[in-house]
N, C-alpha and C positions, 0 to 999 in steps of 0.2 A: 625116663621112658623116651623122651624126645631125643636125648643124646644117643641112646641105643639105636633108635630108628634112623637117625642121621648117619651113624656109623655103618649101619647095614646098607643104607642107600649108597654111601660112599664106596663101600666094599663092592657092591654090585656094579656101580659105575666104573670103578677101576678095573674090575674083572672084565667088563665089556669093552674096555678100550683096546686099541690095537696091541698086538703082542710086543711092540717096541717100547711100551710105557713101563715105567718103573726103573729099576736099576740093574745093570749087568756088571760084570767084573770090572769094567772100566769106569763105572759110575753111572749116574742117572742118564737116561736117554735124552735126546734133544726134544722129545715130545713134552717134557715137563717144562713149563715156563721158567724163564730165568729172572733173576733180580740181582741187585748189588747190595750185599750186606754192608759194605763200606758206606754206601749212601744212606742206608738205614741208620747206621751208627752216627753219621754226620748230622742227620736230621733231628735226632732226639738227644737233648742235653742230659747231663748226669741226673739232675733232680726234676726233670720234666714231669708234669702230672700225667698219670696214666701209663707211665713207663716203669717197669720193674726190672731190676738188674740182679736180684738175689731173692732168696727165700723160696726156691723152686723145689718141685717134687723130683724131677729127673736130674739128680746130681751124681749118680753112679754111671759110669760108662756101660752102655749096652749097644753094641754095633747094630745099626739099622741098615738093611740091605734092599729096601724097597720103599716106595712112596707110601704103601699101605702100612708098613711098620712105623714109619715116621709119624703118620697121622695117629696111629694107635698110641704111640709114645706121647705125642703132644696132647692127646685127650686128657692125660693125667693132670695137665696144667690148666685146662679150660674151666673157667668159672662163670661163663655166660650161657644163656639158652641159645641154641642155634639149630638150624635145619640144613645148613650147607657148609662145605669145607673145600678149600682150595689148597694146593701145595705147589711151592716154587722152590728152585734150587739155584744156589750160587756156586758154580764149579771152582771159581778162583779162591773163595774163602772156605769151600767145602761146608756150606751152611744151608739149612732148610728153613723155609718159612711156611708154617701151616696157619691158615687163616680160618677161624670159625666165625660164622655170621648167619643172620636170618635173611634169606632171599627177599628182595623187594623192600628191605628196610634200610634207610640211610643211617650210617654210623652203627654203633653198638657192636662192633666186631672185636675180635681178639686175635692178634698175631702172636704165635709162639715160634721163636727162633731156636733151632737145635743144631748142634754140630753133628758131624758124621758118627760120633760116638754116642749119639742119642742124649747128650747132656744139654739141658735148656740153658741158653745164654742170655736171652732177653725176651720180655713179653711187652707188647704194646697194645693198649686198649684204644679203639677208635671212638670218635665222638659222633 
């Protein structure tokens, strides 16, 4: 129930954002915060605790054309309780980061990294 209400809240939030948000034919707009997937990969070693590199739900390509679709796709990987979601994009690596978390709570988050084909490549749990 909490996940559904959080998704509804996110959908409403994304709907109310300025028209430039989301993704157009050239890729996500500048209004979606950026990040470096390369830095993420450098930060988390192969067998680091809380880091998953396989066993994902999203293994078949399904093109994602908006932040809303990315979040919806990432939800299939989420294993924590949450009430908030953020979305970032790395245009160089063509990767998305969807972070699920509970507002006001330190740690306990889950970042799901998906490529532009909607395939999950990495999951990192926060402490």
